[in-house]
C-alpha positions as protocol buffer text, in pm:
chain_id: "A"
residue {
  index: 1
  type: MET
  ca { x: 8702 y: 10377 z: 11447 }
}
residue {
  index: 2
  type: ASP
  ca { x: 8406 y: 10141 z: 11449 }
}
residue {
  index: 3
  type: GLY
  ca { x: 8577 y: 9896 z: 11238 }
}
residue {
  index: 4
  type: LYS
  ca { x: 8579 y: 10101 z: 10949 }
}
residue {
  index: 5
  type: SER
  ca { x: 8894 y: 10215 z: 10748 }
}
residue {
  index: 6
  type: LEU
  ca { x: 9047 y: 10528 z: 10844 }
}
residue {
  index: 7
  type: THR
  ca { x: 9000 y: 10808 z: 10569 }
}
residue {
  index: 8
  type: PHE
  ca { x: 9246 y: 11079 z: 10443 }
}
residue {
  index: 9
  type: GLY
  ca { x: 9059 y: 11351 z: 10652 }
}
residue {
  index: 10
  type: GLU
  ca { x: 9052 y: 11145 z: 10977 }
}
residue {
  index: 11
  type: TYR
  ca { x: 9422 y: 11073 z: 10938 }
}
residue {
  index: 12
  type: ILE
  ca { x: 9536 y: 11434 z: 10866 }
}
residue {
  index: 13
  type: LYS
  ca { x: 9306 y: 11535 z: 11180 }
}
residue {
  index: 14
  type: GLN
  ca { x: 9479 y: 11274 z: 11380 }
}
residue {
  index: 15
  type: LEU
  ca { x: 9825 y: 11383 z: 11272 }
}
residue {
  index: 16
  type: ARG
  ca { x: 9759 y: 11761 z: 11332 }
}
residue {
  index: 17
  type: LYS
  ca { x: 9626 y: 11701 z: 11670 }
}
residue {
  index: 18
  type: SER
  ca { x: 9893 y: 11478 z: 11776 }
}
residue {
  index: 19
  type: ARG
  ca { x: 10132 y: 11743 z: 11718 }
}
residue {
  index: 20
  type: GLU
  ca { x: 9906 y: 11993 z: 11889 }
}
residue {
  index: 21
  type: LEU
  ca { x: 9868 y: 12217 z: 11582 }
}
residue {
  index: 22
  type: THR
  ca { x: 9548 y: 12422 z: 11510 }
}
residue {
  index: 23
  type: VAL
  ca { x: 9371 y: 12404 z: 11188 }
}
residue {
  index: 24
  type: GLN
  ca { x: 9453 y: 12775 z: 11129 }
}
residue {
  index: 25
  type: LYS
  ca { x: 9851 y: 12707 z: 11190 }
}
residue {
  index: 26
  type: VAL
  ca { x: 9819 y: 12431 z: 10920 }
}
residue {
  index: 27
  type: ALA
  ca { x: 9609 y: 12640 z: 10700 }
}
residue {
  index: 28
  type: ASP
  ca { x: 9855 y: 12935 z: 10694 }
}
residue {
  index: 29
  type: TYR
  ca { x: 10150 y: 12721 z: 10636 }
}
residue {
  index: 30
  type: LEU
  ca { x: 9967 y: 12551 z: 10329 }
}
residue {
  index: 31
  type: GLY
  ca { x: 9840 y: 12871 z: 10204 }
}
residue {
  index: 32
  type: MET
  ca { x: 9473 y: 12759 z: 10253 }
}
residue {
  index: 33
  type: SER
  ca { x: 9178 y: 12870 z: 10434 }
}
residue {
  index: 34
  type: LYS
  ca { x: 9065 y: 12737 z: 10754 }
}
residue {
  index: 35
  type: GLY
  ca { x: 8748 y: 12622 z: 10617 }
}
residue {
  index: 36
  type: ASN
  ca { x: 8918 y: 12428 z: 10348 }
}
residue {
  index: 37
  type: ILE
  ca { x: 9134 y: 12223 z: 10591 }
}
residue {
  index: 38
  type: GLY
  ca { x: 8824 y: 12152 z: 10795 }
}
residue {
  index: 39
  type: ASP
  ca { x: 8648 y: 12039 z: 10497 }
}
residue {
  index: 40
  type: ILE
  ca { x: 8916 y: 11814 z: 10401 }
}
residue {
  index: 41
  type: GLU
  ca { x: 8948 y: 11681 z: 10746 }
}
residue {
  index: 42
  type: ARG
  ca { x: 8567 y: 11580 z: 10729 }
}
residue {
  index: 43
  type: ASP
  ca { x: 8632 y: 11426 z: 10380 }
}
residue {
  index: 44
  type: ASN
  ca { x: 8422 y: 11706 z: 10231 }
}
residue {
  index: 45
  type: ARG
  ca { x: 8702 y: 11811 z: 9982 }
}
residue {
  index: 46
  type: PRO
  ca { x: 8954 y: 11586 z: 9835 }
}
residue {
  index: 47
  type: PRO
  ca { x: 9297 y: 11548 z: 9968 }
}
residue {
  index: 48
  type: PHE
  ca { x: 9571 y: 11781 z: 9905 }
}
residue {
  index: 49
  type: LYS
  ca { x: 9740 y: 11796 z: 9566 }
}
residue {
  index: 50
  type: GLU
  ca { x: 10097 y: 11680 z: 9536 }
}
residue {
  index: 51
  type: GLU
  ca { x: 10277 y: 12001 z: 9612 }
}
residue {
  index: 52
  type: ARG
  ca { x: 10068 y: 12073 z: 9925 }
}
residue {
  index: 53
  type: MET
  ca { x: 10103 y: 11709 z: 10036 }
}
residue {
  index: 54
  type: GLY
  ca { x: 10487 y: 11775 z: 10052 }
}
residue {
  index: 55
  type: LEU
  ca { x: 10440 y: 12086 z: 10246 }
}
residue {
  index: 56
  type: PHE
  ca { x: 10181 y: 11905 z: 10494 }
}
residue {
  index: 57
  type: ILE
  ca { x: 10453 y: 11629 z: 10538 }
}
residue {
  index: 58
  type: GLU
  ca { x: 10733 y: 11895 z: 10584 }
}
residue {
  index: 59
  type: PHE
  ca { x: 10546 y: 12099 z: 10831 }
}
residue {
  index: 60
  type: LEU
  ca { x: 10439 y: 11821 z: 11049 }
}
residue {
  index: 61
  type: LYS
  ca { x: 10764 y: 11639 z: 11022 }
}
residue {
  index: 62
  type: LEU
  ca { x: 10600 y: 11323 z: 10934 }
}
residue {
  index: 63
  type: THR
  ca { x: 10802 y: 10993 z: 10952 }
}
residue {
  index: 64
  type: ASP
  ca { x: 10842 y: 10788 z: 10641 }
}
residue {
  index: 65
  type: GLU
  ca { x: 10569 y: 10544 z: 10763 }
}
residue {
  index: 66
  type: GLU
  ca { x: 10325 y: 10827 z: 10832 }
}
residue {
  index: 67
  type: ALA
  ca { x: 10402 y: 10980 z: 10480 }
}
residue {
  index: 68
  type: ALA
  ca { x: 10338 y: 10651 z: 10293 }
}
residue {
  index: 69
  type: LYS
  ca { x: 10006 y: 10600 z: 10483 }
}
residue {
  index: 70
  type: LEU
  ca { x: 9893 y: 10957 z: 10392 }
}
residue {
  index: 71
  type: TYR
  ca { x: 9988 y: 10912 z: 10029 }
}
residue {
  index: 72
  type: GLU
  ca { x: 9818 y: 10573 z: 10044 }
}
residue {
  index: 73
  type: LEU
  ca { x: 9483 y: 10732 z: 10183 }
}
residue {
  index: 74
  type: ALA
  ca { x: 9477 y: 11008 z: 9943 }
}
residue {
  index: 75
  type: GLY
  ca { x: 9520 y: 10748 z: 9662 }
}
residue {
  index: 76
  type: LYS
  ca { x: 9229 y: 10529 z: 9791 }
}
residue {
  index: 77
  type: TYR
  ca { x: 8998 y: 10857 z: 9823 }
}
residue {
  index: 78
  type: LYS
  ca { x: 9080 y: 10940 z: 9461 }
}
residue {
  index: 79
  type: GLY
  ca { x: 9074 y: 10583 z: 9325 }
}
residue {
  index: 80
  type: LYS
  ca { x: 9435 y: 10635 z: 9195 }
}
residue {
  index: 81
  type: VAL
  ca { x: 9777 y: 10527 z: 9276 }
}
residue {
  index: 82
  type: SER
  ca { x: 9919 y: 10739 z: 9544 }
}
residue {
  index: 83
  type: TYR
  ca { x: 10160 y: 11019 z: 9428 }
}
residue {
  index: 84
  type: ASP
  ca { x: 10478 y: 10862 z: 9583 }
}
residue {
  index: 85
  type: ILE
  ca { x: 10462 y: 10528 z: 9394 }
}
residue {
  index: 86
  type: ARG
  ca { x: 10287 y: 10645 z: 9052 }
}
residue {
  index: 87
  type: GLY
  ca { x: 10602 y: 10667 z: 8864 }
}
residue {
  index: 88
  type: ILE
  ca { x: 10707 y: 10311 z: 8963 }
}
residue {
  index: 89
  type: TYR
  ca { x: 10364 y: 10186 z: 8908 }
}
residue {
  index: 90
  type: ALA
  ca { x: 10329 y: 10339 z: 8559 }
}
residue {
  index: 91
  type: ASP
  ca { x: 10692 y: 10250 z: 8431 }
}
residue {
  index: 92
  type: GLY
  ca { x: 10872 y: 9918 z: 8394 }
}
residue {
  index: 93
  type: GLU
  ca { x: 10854 y: 9562 z: 8522 }
}
residue {
  index: 94
  type: ILE
  ca { x: 10745 y: 9652 z: 8883 }
}
residue {
  index: 95
  type: GLY
  ca { x: 10421 y: 9855 z: 8754 }
}
residue {
  index: 96
  type: GLU
  ca { x: 10341 y: 9556 z: 8531 }
}
residue {
  index: 97
  type: LEU
  ca { x: 10369 y: 9314 z: 8807 }
}
residue {
  index: 98
  type: ALA
  ca { x: 10172 y: 9552 z: 9026 }
}
residue {
  index: 99
  type: SER
  ca { x: 9891 y: 9560 z: 8764 }
}
residue {
  index: 100
  type: ILE
  ca { x: 9898 y: 9188 z: 8734 }
}
residue {
  index: 101
  type: ALA
  ca { x: 9882 y: 9148 z: 9113 }
}
residue {
  index: 102
  type: ARG
  ca { x: 9587 y: 9387 z: 9130 }
}
residue {
  index: 103
  type: ARG
  ca { x: 9392 y: 9206 z: 8854 }
}
residue {
  index: 104
  type: ILE
  ca { x: 9438 y: 8861 z: 9019 }
}
residue {
  index: 105
  type: SER
  ca { x: 9345 y: 8993 z: 9375 }
}
residue {
  index: 106
  type: LYS
  ca { x: 8997 y: 9066 z: 9211 }
}
residue {
  index: 107
  type: GLU
  ca { x: 8968 y: 8737 z: 9059 }
}
residue {
  index: 108
  type: VAL
  ca { x: 9100 y: 8506 z: 9347 }
}
residue {
  index: 109
  type: SER
  ca { x: 8847 y: 8389 z: 9621 }
}
residue {
  index: 110
  type: GLU
  ca { x: 9080 y: 8226 z: 9864 }
}
residue {
  index: 111
  type: PRO
  ca { x: 9115 y: 8410 z: 10192 }
}
residue {
  index: 112
  type: GLU
  ca { x: 9485 y: 8498 z: 10122 }
}
residue {
  index: 113
  type: PRO
  ca { x: 9632 y: 8446 z: 9791 }
}
residue {
  index: 114
  type: GLU
  ca { x: 9979 y: 8319 z: 9749 }
}
residue {
  index: 115
  type: TRP
  ca { x: 10121 y: 8656 z: 9633 }
}
residue {
  index: 116
  type: LYS
  ca { x: 9977 y: 8835 z: 9957 }
}
residue {
  index: 117
  type: ARG
  ca { x: 10158 y: 8583 z: 10157 }
}
residue {
  index: 118
  type: LYS
  ca { x: 10480 y: 8647 z: 9995 }
}
residue {
  index: 119
  type: ILE
  ca { x: 10445 y: 9019 z: 10034 }
}
residue {
  index: 120
  type: ARG
  ca { x: 10360 y: 8975 z: 10404 }
}
residue {
  index: 121
  type: GLU
  ca { x: 10672 y: 8737 z: 10455 }
}
residue {
  index: 122
  type: ARG
  ca { x: 10903 y: 9004 z: 10270 }
}
residue {
  index: 123
  type: GLU
  ca { x: 10756 y: 9272 z: 10493 }
}
residue {
  index: 124
  type: ALA
  ca { x: 10842 y: 9061 z: 10820 }
}
residue {
  index: 125
  type: GLU
  ca { x: 11184 y: 8991 z: 10694 }
}
residue {
  index: 126
  type: LYS
  ca { x: 11236 y: 9349 z: 10650 }
}
residue {
  index: 127
  type: GLU
  ca { x: 11121 y: 9435 z: 11001 }
}
residue {
  index: 128
  type: ARG
  ca { x: 11327 y: 9154 z: 11146 }
}
residue {
  index: 129
  type: GLY
  ca { x: 11630 y: 9294 z: 10993 }
}
residue {
  index: 130
  type: LYS
  ca { x: 11561 y: 9641 z: 11130 }
}
residue {
  index: 131
  type: ALA
  ca { x: 11499 y: 9499 z: 11474 }
}
residue {
  index: 132
  type: GLY
  ca { x: 11842 y: 9313 z: 11432 }
}
residue {
  index: 133
  type: GLY
  ca { x: 12016 y: 9638 z: 11360 }
}
residue {
  index: 134
  type: GLY
  ca { x: 11995 y: 9516 z: 10975 }
}
residue {
  index: 135
  type: ASP
  ca { x: 12373 y: 9454 z: 10953 }
}
residue {
  index: 136
  type: GLU
  ca { x: 12411 y: 9097 z: 10805 }
}
residue {
  index: 137
  type: SER
  ca { x: 12801 y: 9118 z: 10722 }
}
């Protein structure tokens, strides 16, 4: 993608094509027009609202990872927290810590702040657990 970030529209088009679905089939399932789906794929319209996002995920049988990426890209497009983590982000200590991390990330000039390293280490541990069967008993 020429080094630029993948957009929501590009991603849904990629997902649709990987499942060999036409724009019309997706539009019919979501109760939208073919033109509206095309506009979303070209990023000329905003991402689906939450209900249609769920239908899209269901229709294309997206994996958890694909769905998470879809929500993330929708959130980036809208400049908001994605639907799937909005409740967590808004409530409690996790949300507060996420807000702090977000503010700090804008203030820190070092290439990889410590909190980012910790998150990457934690994700790597989770992946190692999955690869090893995740059974540590």
